[in-house]
N, C-alpha and C positions, 0 to 999 in steps of 0.2 A: 615239505608239503607245496603242492603246485599253486601258483598265483596265475592271475589273469590281468595284470595291470597295464598291458600294451595296448595300442590304439585299435586293435582288431579283437580283443578280448580273447586271444588265443591261449591255451594252456602253456605255461612255462614250468617244466618239470624241474623240481628241485633236485640239487646234486644227489645222487645215490638213490633216487626214488624210481620206483616202476621197474624194477629189475626183470628183464624179460618180457615187458608189456610196452615198453617206450615206443616201439615201432608202431603200435596201434594208435597212441597218442599223437605221434608225429604224422601218421597218414591223416588222422582227423584235421590236424592243424592245416596240412597241406590242401585238404578239400575246403577248409574254411577261408584259406587265402584265396582260392579260386572263386568262391562265393563273394569274397570282398571285392573281386574284379569284375563281378557280374552284375545281373539286374535283379532286383527284388520288388516284390509287391506286398503291400500292408494295407488292410482294410480299417477304416475308421468306423467306429459304431455309429448308426445312423443318427443324425442330428446332433452329435456330440460337439461340445464347445471346447473341450479339451481331449488330448490323446497323449499317451506316453510311448515311445519306441526306446525301449532299453535293450541294448544288444546283449544276448545271452553269452554267459562264460563257456566258452569251449564247445557250444553246440551250435547247429545251424539256426541262423535268425535272418530273416529278410531285412532287417535294420542294418545289417553289416555290409549290403551290397553297395557298390560305388554308384550305381544308378538305382535309387529308390523312388518307386512310384506308389502314391497314395491313393486309394480307391474309396467309395462309399458314397452316401447321399448326406449333404449338409444343408441346413436351413439358416446358418449363421457362420461366422469366421470360426475356425478352430485352431487353437494354439497347441502345436505338437512339440513336446519336449523330448529331446534325444539324450539318452543317457548311455553310460554313465557320464557324469558332468567333468570327467578328467580325460575323456577321450579327444584326441587331437587329430583330426583328418579332414579331408575335402570330400564332398559329395554331390552328386548331380540329383537334384530332387524335383520330381514331376507332380504337380497338382492335378490328378486325372479324376477327382471327385466330380459329381454331379451336384446341381442346385446353384451354381454361379456363385460360390463363396471362396473367400480366400483362406489358405493356410498359412499360419505363422509360425516359421521354425524357430525354436528357442533351445537353449542347452542350459541356461542359468539366468541369474538376474540381469545379465549384460544384454546388449544389442540383440536384435532378432531380425529376420527377414521375412517379408510378406510375399507369397506367391499367389498370384490370380488364378482362377480356375483355367484349367487348360495350358497353362504356363510351366516353364521349366526354370530352374535356377541353379547356378553352381555355387555352393556355399562353403565357407570354412567354419568348422567347429574349433574355437580355440582352447577347449579343455581346461579353463581356468578355475574349475571347481564351481562353488555356489554362485560365483559372480561370472561364470562362463558366458560368452557371447557368441552369436553367430553372425558372420559377416558375408556380404555378397562378393564373391571372388572377382567378378567384373567391374567392381565399382574403380573408377579411374583408370580402366584399361587402355593401354597404349598399343596402337598397331604400327609397326614400323614401315610396312610396306602396303600393298594394295589390300582393300578388304572387298570381297565380293558377296552379295546377298542374293540367293537364288530364289528366294520367296517373292510374294507380290505385295507384300506389305511391310513398311518400316514404320513402326510407332515410336515417336519420342515423347516422354512424359508419362505420368501415371494418373492424370486427372486430377491432380491436386492443384491448389492455386499457387502456380508458380510459372515463371518464364521458361521457355524451352527454346532451343536454338542449335543450328549448325554454324560453326565458326570456320571461316577459310582464312588460314594463317599465312598472310602474304608477307613478302620481304619488306615492302614499304608501306602497304596498306592492308589493313584487315576488312574483311566483310562478313556479315552475319544474315542468315534467314532464321527467323525465329517467331515465336508466339508471345505478344505482349498480353499476358493473362489478364492484367487489370483492365486493360482496354478491349480485350478480345479481337485483337488486330493480328493478321499475319503481316510481318515488317521484314523488308530487305533494307539494310542500312550499312553504314561505315562503322569499323570499330568491331568490337567483340561484346559490347553490353546491348541487350534489347532495349530499344527506345532511344538509343544515342544516334543522333544523325540519321533519322530515317530516310530512305530514298524513295521507297514505295510502301504504302500501307494499304491493306484490305480489310475491312470490317465486317462484321457478321452479315451485313446487308449486301455483301459483295460490291459496295462502293470503293472505289480505288483514290487515294490521295497521293499526289507526287508534288513535293514542295519546290522542286527545282524545275529548271527548263526541261521540256520534252522535245526532242526532235525526231521528226517522221521523215524517213527516207521516200516515202509514197504519200499519197493524199491520205488524210484522217478521215475517219467516218464515224459520226454520231448517229446511231441507229434511231429511226423515227419510232415514236411511241404515240399510241391513240389515246386520247382522253376524252372523257364523256362528260355529259351534263345530267343532272337530277334534279327535279323541282326547280327549274330555271336557274340552277347554279352550276358552273363548271369549276370543277377543283383541278389544280395543277400542282404536281410535285416537281419542283424546279431541278431536283436532283435525279429523280428516276425518268424524268420526261423533258430532258433540255431541249430536244428536237421534237416537238409535239405537233400532231395534227388533230383538228377537231371537225367531225361532220355534223353539221347542224340538224337538230331533230325538234328543237322548241325555242322559243325566244330565252336567252340566256344571259347572265351576268358572270364574267370571269371573276373568280373569287382570289384572294391574296395568295400567290403561290406558297407552297410550304417548302421547308428546307432550303430558305433563302440565305446565300453565302455571299458576302460582299465581293464584287467582281464578277460574280457569275452571269454568264450570257445565255439566254433562253430565246427561243423562237416557236411561233406557231402558226400552222397553216390552217385557215379557217375555210373549210369547203361548204358552200351551200348545197343542200340537197335540191329535191324536185320542187320544195316550197321555200322560198327564201325566208330566213328569220332575221330576228334583231339580235344584236350583240352588245352588251355593255361591260363595263369595266369597274372593278374595284377602285377606290381612290389610291391605292398603292401604286397603281400605274399611272405613270407621269408622261404626258405627250407634249408636243410642241404648243406653246402658248397655253399649255394646261388644258387643251381642248381635245377630247377624245375623238377618234375619227369615226365616221359613219362607215360601218361595215357594208361592202357591195350588197344592195339588196335585190339581186338577180340570181334566179335559180341556176345551179351548175356553174356558179363563178367561184373563184377561189382569192383570197386576200392572205398576205404572208406579213407577219409582224415579227420584229426582234426587240429584245430589251436587255439592258445590262443594270444590274442591282448596285446600288451605291452605298448600301447599308441601311437605307430607310425607304427608298421607293425604287421601283422598276422604270428605268428611263428608257423610253423607246429610242432605238438607235437606227431603226431601218423599217421601212414599209413599202410593200407593192400591192396594188390592188387591180381588181377586175381582170384577174387572169383566167384563161380558158382551162378547164380541167383536163382536156383532151387535146 
């Protein structure tokens, strides 16, 4: 009696069987081997949460293909169980479904592999029976020579709450470029663990922190940022507008700067418009002899003031006044 216990579910003719017809069965097997080396497409029932791909014994079946594409429309993730659960093989599986849902490839109660919509994975079916697992072949993949990526996008991570990184394995010193997921910072640092000895950190507001000395081979430039007043108050973000300028449109008081960090230095150019206005200061600004200056009360004149934050007040460190604007 023929059996089909091999990994491609081909007919295995028993000794003495099919006298005079074994050629037909052999040709069928050869055709199925070709199918197993090819591409197959299998449709999932619309909006199904589960789907079974059971490779047929000795007859054509898309599930036998080395490259297996799943199609259909989904409104939730769909778990696909590939059987029989004793079949051991490697397959390339594409999630070509619509609806932007994952497919989850399973074979038994063991591990499974999730494939996002529009993505492709190479999986290993371990064929361990009821406890069979599906594994991602490229987990811990090592490339011993150059690797070229011809596409336009390289994505690292799967949107889960975990740090991701590229590690440069040096002879004496390792470096990494990574995402510190807990802080939502892009970090360049020493070593191989994200967050260890950071050299440059970029947060979600695109603010950059460099804890060590920075050397510039040419002059450094801090872009000038306009700040404005409303209801006779001028807000000033010390981080976003370290080099600020303000054109007077009303009498105003400079509010306490936001995002104050000890040691920060900020400056502001106050430019009088066609009508001179008065400018006052929040008490967090500290001036010589604790006396705020009188801003030049002449139309089309400019004063420039600079401050350093000591952790509690902004101490004036520079002032020039009554400058021509042209």
